[in-house]
N, C-alpha and C positions, 0 to 999 in steps of 0.2 A: 501748619500741620492740619491735615484734614481729618475727618472723622474716621476714615479707613486707617490712616497712620496711627491715630490715637488708639483705636481698637487693637491693632497689631502690637503696638508698643506695650499696652497694658495686659495683653494675653500672657506674656512671660511672667509678669507680676502675679497674675491669677494662677498660673501653673505652680509657681513657687508657694503661693498661699495654700493651694490644695495639698501639696506635699507636706508642708508644715502642719496643717490641720490633721491630716491622716496619721502622720508619725506621732504627733503628741497625743492623739486619741488612743493610740496603742491598742487597737482592736477592742476598745471598750474598757481597757484597764488603765488608761492614762487620764489625761485631762481634756475636757472639751472647751476650756476657756479660749485657746487660740481660735478654734472653729467659731465660737460665738463672737469673737472680736472681728475675725476676717470675713465671716459669712453670716452676718446677723439675720438676714431675711430668711435664709434656709433654717438656721437654728431656731429662730422664733417660731417657725412653723411646727416644730416638735412640741411646743407648749400646747398647741391645739390639736395636733394630729397624732402625737405620741411617737412619731418616727419621722425620718426624712424620706419623703416620697420621691419617686422618679422626677416628677415635675419640679420639686424644690431642689433636687440635685442638679437639674439643668439650670435653675436660677443661679446656683452657686458657680457653675461653670461659665455662665455668660455675664456675671456681675462685673468683673473687672474689665473685660472688653467693652461692655456697655458704658462704664465710667469713662474709659479712654475715648470712646466714640463721642460721647457727649462733650467732654472737655475739648477734644480735637475739632469739633464742629463749630466752636466759638472762635470767631475771627479776631476780635480785639483782645490784646493781651490783658488789658484791664478787666474786661468782662470775663476772660478765661480764669483769672485769679478769683473773681467772684463766684464763678461756677464751681471751681475746686472747693472753695470755702463752703458753699451750700451743700455740695455732695458729702464733704467730710462731716458737716454738722448733722445731716440726715443719717449718715452711716453710724456715727457715734450715738445718736439718739436711739436708733433701732438696736444697736448692740447693747446699750444699757437696758432697754426694755426687755430684750431677750434674757439678759442675765438676771434681772429682777424677777421676771415671770418663771424662769426655769429653776432658779435656786434661791429665790427670796432675797437676792442681793448679795448673798455670800458666794464667794468665788471658789467653791470647792471643786471636787473632781467630776461629778456626774450630773447630767441634766436631770432635774426632777428629784435629786436625792442628795 
């Protein structure tokens, strides 16, 4: 699987993740927890900028295709498994940082509140 195939395959995952995050946010009346878990880099930016900027919206849209491209570019299946493990570890660490900074570790409904 090449990086192009990996990016294409994970684009579908990313689109589903966007739909889940938007629906659960409920136009600001729902919960942002799925968005923080699925798109931690973008949501972490709100701790510093107070909102999701266009640049970080783009980060959210390219995050999963980039993950797929990175994993797809690794030729060895053993190294591919290691690459997935590293990506998951980084993703989880950033998601936890996002949750702690935005809500002090409590997984309530709204960022910053």
